[in-house]
Wavefront OBJ file of the C-alpha trace (Angstrom):
o trace
v 0.000 0.000 0.000
v 1.400 3.393 -1.039
v 0.596 6.209 1.383
v 1.684 9.845 0.977
v 2.000 12.470 3.730
v 2.143 15.943 2.176
v 3.531 18.910 4.130
v 4.531 16.570 6.929
v 6.767 18.966 8.882
v 8.193 17.042 11.850
v 5.270 14.560 12.040
v 5.823 11.587 9.754
v 6.099 7.794 9.675
v 8.684 5.718 7.743
v 5.967 3.539 6.178
v 4.683 6.614 4.336
v 6.216 8.692 1.550
v 6.765 11.964 3.393
v 6.949 15.289 1.535
v 7.669 18.806 2.743
v 8.873 22.053 1.196
v 11.545 22.284 3.932
v 12.417 18.688 4.946
v 13.015 18.265 8.687
v 14.691 14.849 8.459
v 16.670 12.740 5.937
v 13.642 10.533 5.261
v 11.509 13.448 4.078
v 11.535 14.385 0.388
v 11.640 18.013 -0.701
v 8.450 19.002 -2.496
v 6.493 22.246 -2.835
v 2.995 20.830 -3.259
v 1.773 24.025 -4.918
v 3.727 22.940 -7.985
v 2.112 19.491 -8.143
v 2.748 16.078 -6.621
v 5.493 13.814 -8.077
v 3.360 10.720 -8.660
v 1.730 9.134 -11.669
v -2.032 9.179 -12.185
v -3.942 6.675 -10.011
v -0.763 5.383 -8.368
v -1.243 5.791 -4.597
v -3.700 4.405 -2.058
v -3.913 7.260 0.423
v -3.002 10.942 0.706
v -2.832 12.729 4.050
v -2.150 16.347 4.900
v -2.567 18.036 8.262
v -2.801 21.763 8.984
v -1.637 22.618 5.502
v -4.771 23.406 3.474
v -5.662 26.486 5.544
v -2.338 28.066 4.545
v -3.263 28.013 0.843
v -5.330 30.571 -1.014
v -8.733 29.183 -2.042
v -7.750 28.625 -5.686
v -4.437 26.995 -4.705
v -6.341 24.700 -2.315
v -8.591 23.575 -5.179
v -5.607 22.869 -7.418
v -3.849 20.938 -4.669
v -6.896 18.778 -3.895
v -7.298 18.121 -7.619
v -3.707 16.831 -7.567
v -4.570 14.566 -4.636
v -7.511 13.220 -6.657
v -5.305 12.691 -9.713
v -2.715 10.535 -7.954
v -5.191 8.412 -5.966
v -6.304 5.047 -7.253
v -10.065 4.535 -7.659
v -11.424 4.200 -4.133
v -8.264 5.695 -2.635
v -8.623 7.858 0.465
v -7.746 11.486 1.050
v -7.505 12.510 4.715
v -7.572 16.241 5.422
v -6.892 17.803 8.830
v -7.487 21.523 9.386
v -8.383 23.826 12.279
v -12.096 23.342 12.985
v -13.756 26.715 12.425
v -17.060 25.515 13.854
v -15.395 24.109 16.953
v -13.322 27.252 17.450
v -16.417 29.451 17.102
v -18.343 27.297 19.553
v -15.447 27.445 22.040
v -15.379 31.232 21.774
v -19.106 31.548 22.436
v -18.929 29.044 25.290
v -16.018 30.829 26.999
v -17.600 34.241 26.393
v -20.728 33.083 28.205
v -18.623 31.640 31.038
v -16.745 34.911 31.572
v -19.980 36.898 31.526
v -21.218 34.564 34.261
v -18.151 35.368 36.382
v -15.823 32.579 35.246
v -12.064 32.638 34.664
v -11.016 34.277 31.398
v -7.975 32.272 30.235
v -9.778 30.112 27.682
v -11.898 33.061 26.571
v -8.739 35.000 25.654
v -7.288 31.912 23.958
v -10.508 31.362 21.994
v -10.290 34.919 20.674
v -6.722 34.240 19.529
v -7.801 31.004 17.830
v -10.424 32.921 15.859
v -8.313 35.899 14.852
v -4.575 35.713 15.468
v -3.433 33.100 12.964
v -5.270 34.839 10.124
v -4.506 38.434 11.080
v -0.969 38.236 12.474
v 1.737 40.348 10.880
v 4.778 38.778 12.576
v 5.922 35.228 13.294
v 4.124 33.648 16.221
v 1.568 36.429 16.405
v 0.249 37.026 19.905
v -0.063 33.392 20.943
v 3.470 32.852 22.265
v 3.405 36.070 24.286
v 0.001 35.206 25.726
v 1.101 31.730 26.824
v 4.368 33.003 28.292
v 2.577 35.144 30.871
v 0.235 32.383 32.101
v 0.614 30.285 35.247
v 1.205 26.509 34.836
v -2.436 25.875 35.763
v -3.629 28.310 33.089
v -1.311 26.756 30.488
v -2.827 23.377 31.362
v -6.274 24.811 30.582
v -5.107 26.044 27.183
v -3.590 22.614 26.499
v -7.112 21.147 26.534
v -7.729 23.175 23.364
v -4.310 23.307 21.707
v -2.817 19.971 22.804
v 0.902 19.423 22.178
v 0.936 22.564 20.051
v 0.920 24.491 23.351
v 4.497 23.432 24.090
v 5.600 24.161 20.528
v 4.227 27.711 20.758
v 5.877 28.263 24.134
v 9.178 27.040 22.720
v 9.057 29.665 19.957
v 9.729 32.507 22.386
v 12.671 30.808 24.098
v 14.221 28.898 21.204
v 17.794 29.583 20.223
v 18.193 30.782 16.691
v 20.094 28.387 14.477
v 22.973 29.637 12.411
v 21.519 30.260 8.935
v 22.871 28.523 5.854
v 24.320 30.354 2.850
v 20.978 30.344 1.043
v 19.244 32.048 3.948
v 22.095 34.520 4.400
v 21.769 35.549 0.724
v 17.985 35.816 1.031
v 18.335 37.927 4.176
v 20.841 40.220 2.455
v 18.459 40.785 -0.467
v 15.607 41.490 1.922
v 17.629 43.997 3.938
v 18.721 45.753 0.748
v 15.075 46.087 -0.301
v 14.123 47.383 3.156
v 16.827 50.076 3.037
v 15.745 51.161 -0.429
v 12.086 51.388 0.615
v 13.024 53.334 3.731
v 14.881 55.846 1.561
v 12.071 56.106 -0.999
v 8.957 55.929 1.166
v 9.955 56.134 4.810
v 9.118 53.890 7.725
v 5.529 53.284 6.695
v 6.509 51.826 3.334
v 9.197 49.691 4.984
v 6.652 48.421 7.532
v 4.256 47.503 4.704
v 7.065 45.572 2.996
v 7.895 43.720 6.234
v 4.270 42.702 6.746
v 3.880 41.587 3.137
v 7.120 39.597 3.330
v 5.891 37.826 6.465
v 2.422 37.092 5.107
v 4.009 35.399 2.094
v 6.067 33.155 4.398
v 3.331 30.509 4.641
v 2.610 30.928 8.350
v -0.736 32.721 8.203
v -4.097 31.040 7.686
v -5.614 32.077 4.351
v -8.906 30.198 4.647
v -10.760 28.605 7.571
v -12.957 25.524 7.114
v -15.844 23.928 8.925
v -17.151 20.440 8.141
v -19.684 21.648 5.567
v -17.284 23.922 3.673
v -14.525 21.311 3.519
v -16.901 18.541 2.451
v -18.278 20.723 -0.345
v -14.758 21.571 -1.495
v -13.780 17.896 -1.635
v -16.875 17.035 -3.673
v -16.169 19.945 -6.027
v -12.698 18.481 -6.578
v -14.120 15.085 -7.582
v -14.144 13.225 -4.278
v -17.085 11.226 -2.967
v -18.508 10.295 0.418
v -16.839 12.968 2.579
v -17.044 11.889 6.204
v -15.982 13.458 9.489
v -13.802 11.121 11.555
v -11.741 11.303 14.742
v -7.998 11.541 15.291
v -7.734 7.740 15.425
v -10.560 6.692 13.076
v -9.891 6.244 9.360
v -10.723 4.373 6.178
v -6.965 3.796 5.862
v -6.190 0.370 7.317
v -4.275 0.491 10.610
v -4.175 4.270 10.573
v -4.101 4.824 14.348
v -0.846 2.863 14.645
v 0.986 5.484 12.574
v 0.263 8.076 15.310
v 0.123 10.983 12.878
v -2.887 12.683 14.498
v -2.819 11.101 17.951
v -0.195 9.580 20.247
v -1.419 6.743 22.469
v -4.953 7.748 21.527
v -4.518 11.410 22.558
v -5.019 13.947 19.774
v -2.005 16.114 18.955
v -4.272 19.077 18.150
v -7.684 18.714 19.802
v -9.012 21.779 17.956
v -8.742 19.965 14.601
v -11.325 18.855 12.073
v -10.631 15.441 10.487
v -12.384 14.730 7.201
v -11.920 11.865 4.754
v -13.250 11.184 1.282
v -12.479 8.739 -1.484
v -11.712 9.123 -5.145
v -15.125 9.275 -6.671
v -14.709 7.211 -9.838
v -14.477 3.812 -8.159
v -14.851 2.026 -4.846
v -13.395 -0.645 -2.693
l 1 2 3 4 5 6 7 8 9 10 11 12 13 14 15 16 17 18 19 20 21 22 23 24 25 26 27 28 29 30 31 32 33 34 35 36 37 38 39 40 41 42 43 44 45 46 47 48 49 50 51 52 53 54 55 56 57 58 59 60 61 62 63 64 65 66 67 68 69 70 71 72 73 74 75 76 77 78 79 80 81 82 83 84 85 86 87 88 89 90 91 92 93 94 95 96 97 98 99 100 101 102 103 104 105 106 107 108 109 110 111 112 113 114 115 116 117 118 119 120 121 122 123 124 125 126 127 128 129 130 131 132 133 134 135 136 137 138 139 140 141 142 143 144 145 146 147 148 149 150 151 152 153 154 155 156 157 158 159 160 161 162 163 164 165 166 167 168 169 170 171 172 173 174 175 176 177 178 179 180 181 182 183 184 185 186 187 188 189 190 191 192 193 194 195 196 197 198 199 200 201 202 203 204 205 206 207 208 209 210 211 212 213 214 215 216 217 218 219 220 221 222 223 224 225 226 227 228 229 230 231 232 233 234 235 236 237 238 239 240 241 242 243 244 245 246 247 248 249 250 251 252 253 254 255 256 257 258 259 260 261 262 263 264 265 266 267 268 269 270
């Protein structure tokens, strides 16, 4: 069985073909999925991507899902994991009501960040890392019920040591700084600030589109898939999926605020 994990980041399994635009390990192949997937038509059994689709513009998301459909065999499964807009909205309303009733506000503030920060941020990490850094351990534990293991990753962003950049990044940084100096001379600080924000928003960190179950199911059908179905972090049409521990470790979801949706290639069945 041929299984493909696209945009895997640091979460991958050796039984899968793992692709990422910036490979984090020797077993991960370099691939920018926006340019297509390096597989023949109808050649793979399953395609998985987690917390990737929301970073693509709507038209790019359609093209990417069409690629997933192209490479899947008839009856093959696509598994899509994204932030759950409906769940995030419900959490916000629930925590808003709790605070109005005199409850503690930590999860209310976090719910607001979930709704807004990752789409509106203009710098890496947005406001999430700073918010978590000023919480008590008990408050961080409350946020972890929503964000899961991602809580520790966000906290680590503020205290992580910067790695020494390679030559490619040094050259890119030099070009960027040259452009910033030129814009400062031509248009002042405001123009330079606009350039900095635009540069960041093209980095791939921000969320371009948010999906709920209905919107994602409709998108999959529009791209040729059939039978879209909401599943859990450990439930799948892919045989033995839970054992790969891509979405959950020992049965505990990595990102509890996620939406898990599967569909199959619509021109055949198994």
